[in-house]
N, C-alpha and C positions, 0 to 999 in steps of 0.2 A: 068610870074611867074618864079622865080629863082629856082635853083636846088641844092640839097645836094647830092654830090657824096660820097658814102660810099666805102672806100677801105679796103680790108682785108690784114692785115700784115702777115698772115700765122702763122705757128706753130713754125718756127725756126728763124734763124738769117737773116741778110740782104742778104747773099749769096743765100738763098733759095727762095727769092722773085721772082715771075715771072717778066721778063724784062718789060712787059707792065705796071705793077703796079709800078715798081720802077721809070719808066719815068714819070708817072702821079704824083708820090710823089715829084719828082724834080721840077715840074712845078706848083704844087698845091699852091694856095694862095687865101684866108687864109686857113691854114691847122690846123685842130684840132685833137688831139689824146685823146681817152678815158683815156688812161694811158700811161705813158712813161716807165713803168716797163715791158719792153718786149725786147727780144734779138735783134730784128731788129731795134729797136729805137736807140740803141747805134751806129749802123752803120749810121743811118740817121744823128745823131749828128756829126759824123766824116765827113760826106759828106757836112756838113754845111747847111743842110735843116732846115728852120725855121718852128716852129710849136708852138702851145699852147696846153698844156695838161690839163686835168680836174682832176688831182690828188688832187688838193686842195679842190675840192668839196667833195671828200670822207671823208675829215677830219671834214666837217661841219655837217654830218648827221649820225644818228645811224642805219638807215634802208637803204638798198641798193635801194629800190624802190624810195625813196626820192632823192638819188644821181642821178639815171637815169632820173628822171623827170626834175631835174634842168639842167642836161647836155642837154637834148632835148630842154628845154626852151631857153638856150643860143644859140643853133644852129638855132632855129626857129626865134629868134630875128635877128641873123646875116644874115639869108637868105633873109630877107626883102629888103636888100640893094645890095646883090651880091650873086653869086654862092658860095657854101661852100664845102670844102673837109674835110671829117671826116674819120679818120683811126682807125680801131679797131683790137684787137688781133684775130688771127685765121681767120675764114670765117665769114662774116657778118650775115649769116643765122644760125650759130651754137652757141647757148647759148649766144646770144647778145640781151639783153632786150632793149637797147636803139634803136636798129634798128627797132624792132617791134613797139616801140612808134613813131618813125619817119614815118613808114608806115601808122600808124593810123592817123598821122597828114596829110599825103598825101591824105587820103580818105576824109579829111575835107577841102581839097583844100588850105592848108596852105603852101604847097611847093611841089616840085617834088623830087622824090628820085630815084637815079640810083645806083645800086649795082655793084661794080667792083671787084668781085672774091677775091681770096686768099685762100690758103690751110688751111683747118681746122686742129685742133690738133688731130682729131680722126684717120685720116689715119696713122699719125706717131705713135699714141698710139697703134693702132691695130698691127702695124708692130713690135713695141718694145716689146709688151706683147705676140706676136705670137698667136693672137686669131682671129677667123673668126666670124664676127657678124651675119652671116647667121644662126648660131646656136640659135640665139635669143639674143637681145641686148637692154638694157635700158640706155639712157643718162638722168641723173637726176641733176637738179639744187640743189646743196647742201644747198643753202640758203632758199629753198622753196619747201618742199616735205612732204608727209605723208607716214608713214611706211607701211600702208595697200596697197600702190600703188606698192610696191616692188615685182618684179617677181624673186623670189630667184633661180629659175632653169635656169635663163638667165644670160648672162654677164651683169654686172651692173657697170656703170662708173658715179661717182659723180664728176661733174665739179664745179669750183668756190670754191674750198676748200682753201680759202684765208689764214685762220689763225687757231689757236688752238681752238677758240670758235666754229667755224663752224665744225672743225674736231671732237670736243666733241659732238656736236649735232648729227652728222652722226654716231659716235660711239655708243651713247646711244640708238639711234633708231635701229641700227643693232643688238645691244646686246639684244633687246627684241625679236629678230627673230633668232639669231644665237648664238652658244657657244662663250664664252669670248675668247677662244683660236683660233677661226676660222681665218685663214690667209688671209689678204688682202694686196694689193699693193699700195704704195704711189708713184705716178709718177709725176715728175716735169720736165718741159721743154722738153716734148717728141719730139724726132726727131732732137733736136738741139745738138750742141757740149757740152752743159751744162746739157744734159739729166741725170736724176738720177731716179733709180727705187729701192725702198726698200720694202722688204716683212716683215710685222710685224703682230703679233697676234692682233686681234681686240681690245683688252683692252688697247693696247699701241698706238692706232691710234693718239690720241691727244698729245702724248709725242714726236712725231717726230718734229724735229727742223726746217727742211727745207720745210716750208709751205709758199707759196706765190701765187700770182695771176695766176701762170702757173701750179699749183698743182691740180692733180686729184686723186681720190681714186678708185681703181678697186677692185670689189668684184667678185671672180670667182663663177661660177654656183654651186649650191648645188647638189651634186650627191648622197649623203646618204639620202635615203628616211626617215630614222628615224628623221632626223633634220627637216622634214616637217610635222611631226605628228600634230603639233599645228595649221596647216593651214586648213582652211575650205575646200579648194579644195581637199586635201588629204582625209579628212573624206568622202567627197562626192564620190570620186572614190572607197573607201573601201566599202561603202554601195552598190554602183552600182555593184561592183564585187561580193559581197555576194548574190545579187539578180540575177546575170547574169547566163548564161548557165553553166559555170563551178564553180558556187558558192556553197553556203551552202544549202542542201536540206530543212532544217527547214526554213531558211529565204525566200527561193524561194516560199514556199507554203503559206506564210502568206498573209492575206487580211486585209483590214481596220477593218472588223468585228472581226477577230481573235485576233487582236492586242489591242482591246479596253481595256481588263482587265489589260494588262501590262502597258498601259499608266496611268491608275488609280493607280495601285500598285506603280509605280515609282514616281508619284506625291506625294503620301502619305509618301513614304520613304524619299523624299526630305524634306517634312514638318517635319518629325521626326529629320532629321539631323539639320535643322534650329533650332528646339526647343532645341536640345542639344548643339547648337552653336559649332558644330564640322566642322571647315572649310574644312578639308581634305575630310570628308564624304559629305559635301555640294558639293564640286567639283565633286566627283564621281557620286552623285545622279543627279546633273544637267546634267552631261554627259549622264546618263541613260535616262533622260527625252528627251534630244536632240536626242538620238538614236531613240526614238520612233517617234519624228517629222521627222527625216530623212527617216525612214522606210516607213512612210505613204507617204511622198513626192515621194520616189522612186517608190512605188506602183502606185501612180498617173502618174508618168512619164512612167513606163512600160506599163500602160494601155492607154497611149496617151491622158490623161485627163488634167494633170497639172504637173509642176515640182517644185523643191525647189525654182527656180527663181520666179515663180508666188507667192509662199508663202512669200518670202522675199519682193517682190514688194508690195504685198498687205499690209503687216504690216508697211513697210516704208511709203507708201502713206498715210495710216491711221494715223500714228503718226504725220506726217507733217500737215495733214488736221485738226487733232484735237488739235494741239498746235499752233494756229494762234498767240498766244502771244510770241512764240519763233521764228517761221518761217514766220510770217506775221507782220501786223502792229496793231494788237489788243493789248491794254494795260490792264494789270491786277495788282491788288494791293496785293493780298494774295492768299494762296493755296485754300481757300474756293471758291474764284471767279474762279479759274482755274477749280475746280470740276463742278461748275455751268455751265461754258462754255462747258466743256466736255459733260455733260449730255444733254445740249441743242443741240449741234451738233449731238450727238449720236441719240437723239430722232428724229431729222429732217431726218437723214439718214434712220432710221428704219420705219418711218411713213408709207411709201408705201409698206413695206414688211410684216407688222404685222396687225392682226385684233384686238388684245387685248394688253393692256399694259404688261400683264404677259407673252406674247409671247417673250418678250425681254430676259426672264430668260432662260438660257440654259437648255434643257430638260434632259441632262445627269448628272446634278449635284446630289450629294448625298442628301438623303431626308431632313436632318436637314438644310443643306445649302440652298436647294431649298425653304424650308418653310421660311427661313430668308429673302431670296431675294423676294419671293412673297409678304411678309408683307411689306418690304421696298418699293417695287414698289407701292403698294396700299396706303401706308402712304403718298407718294408724291402728291397724288391727294386728300388727306384729309380723307381717309378711315382708321382712326386710333384713338385710345383713347388719350385724351390730357394729361393724367397723369397715374401713375402706379397703382392706387387703383382699377379701374375696371379690370385691367389686372390680379391682384391677385385674385379678385373675380371670374374671368373666370377660373383660374387655380383650385380654390377650387371647383367650379361647376363641372369641368371635372373630378376631383378626385372622387367626390361623385357619378357621373354617372358611372365611371369605376368600383368603388367598388360595386355598385348595380348590374351591369352586371356580375362581377366576382362572387358575392355571389349566384346569380341565376343560372349562368352557363348554360343557355339554348341555347344561340345563339353565336356560335364561331365568326362569322363574325362581329356581333355587338360588341363583346368584343374587337376585333382587332381595329374596327373603333373608339371606345371610347378611347382606349389607344393612337391611333393616334391623336385624338383631344386633349388629355392631353399633348402630346409632342408638338403639334402645339402651345398650349397656353403657355407652358414653353419657347418656342422659342421667343414668343412675349416679355416675361420678359427679356430674354437675349438681345433682340434687344434694349429694353428701356435702359438697362445699357451698351449698346455698346459692348456687348460680342458676339464674333462669336461662335455659339453653336458647330460647328465642331471642332474648336480649343479647346474649353473648354472640350469637351468630349475626345479629343485626349490627353489632359494633364491628365485627370482622368485615362484614360486607361494606360498611362505611369506610373502614380503613383501606380495603382493597380499592374502593372507588377513588379515594384520595391519591393513592400511590399510582394507580394505573393512569389516571388523568395527568399526573405529573410526567409519566413516561411520554404520553401523547404530546404534552406541551414542549418537552425537550426535543422530541423528534421533529415536531413542526417548526420549532425555532431554528433548527439546522437545515431545514428544507429537504429532509429525507422522507422516503416512503417507508412507513412503518412495516409494511408487509415484506420489505426486502431485508430487514435486519434479522440477525440471528437471536436466539434466546439469550446467549451470553451478552450480546450488546444491549438488549432490552433489560436484562437483569442488572446491568451496571446502573442504569437509571433508577431501577427499583431500589437498589441499595442506597443510592443518593437520597431518595425519598425517605427511607427509613432514618438516615442520619439527620435529616431535617425535621424529624419528628412527625412526619405525615402519616 
């Protein structure tokens, strides 16, 4: 089996090449270069060394992965008949996708691969920028990364910033995390006689003209904690501090039980913000709900029972498991089929955990919503009227029974029970018309608030005492509020 010898051209010009690599390049035949756009290659040309570059392949494809695959395909075809010498910029093991593809080919017994050193651009870059990677360092391929992978408190180097399009992608991703004016460094040909280092504000990153295959972008570590307030890790540390030995006395004494009422309150305040379509308030209220989640998770961690990592793992695993049409090979045609699949998977998961279908309904739900969910569960197995008419008959029946108990006034508990039956029957009507009773009541509460505060404003404007007015006088203002659309 023939061998592909991979030679690193280093980070600088021909003078910086190790003598051993230089001598191998002199004798190499056939010699292939991933690109001839490198300082050392100009010296090879002057020395009369013959080679073939793959620059033409870059012109054929829009995606770099396709370029690398074709380069490797050419090398694998060539190695069938002879040994091959392949030279790449820098060190073969640093940001060199073609080398990784060749190593994969070696595992498949398509060739042998021998790596022959070469200084990476990183040593020169560290020296030029005067940074110590021991403080924490990330090397990122600018052509393939996600912004959530960035460790902003570490030194970050984006390599392969070939052109303005890639620089623009890097810029836009960083601007989601950092201020537009945050200063970054554009480093080209680090360590060579053509080295250039330019400090620019982030928003100007893609306006730099000297971008080529030797260009990297350096992002200094974020030292200002305020710039990290949007990061989940920062929030987690804040909550841990509040619950820690030197934290807040109120936060430290909270328990799962003591926080229950706050979670309910925050959830309803979020619903109110959604009803008002107030985006700023939605942001704030979502934050308050998240705070409750984080406090419960921190309590779990403090007690050694679970942490926020367990919470996140649980919901991530559930979302993947219950969306096989997205993360698996299940095919669906519409949203209704998605819901059916979801309920089927959910029922299978809960089959061993519950004794009744109604046990699937959360016990902590508000009364109206729990009634709605109980009825919906029962309806799925056929325990439901087929049309609206018997539902209205049931409502009228419950009204009659409640009136009878109210007039007799003998049994308080019976009266409460009959009123509950009436509400339960009305929830059935709401369910038939696909109305969420909690949402409907919340809208009515909000409407009552608007109209009653209008009454208070009118009474105050006239200098009257609201307690001295009759119901008829107050009702006049109520009707005015209705006419104004309040």
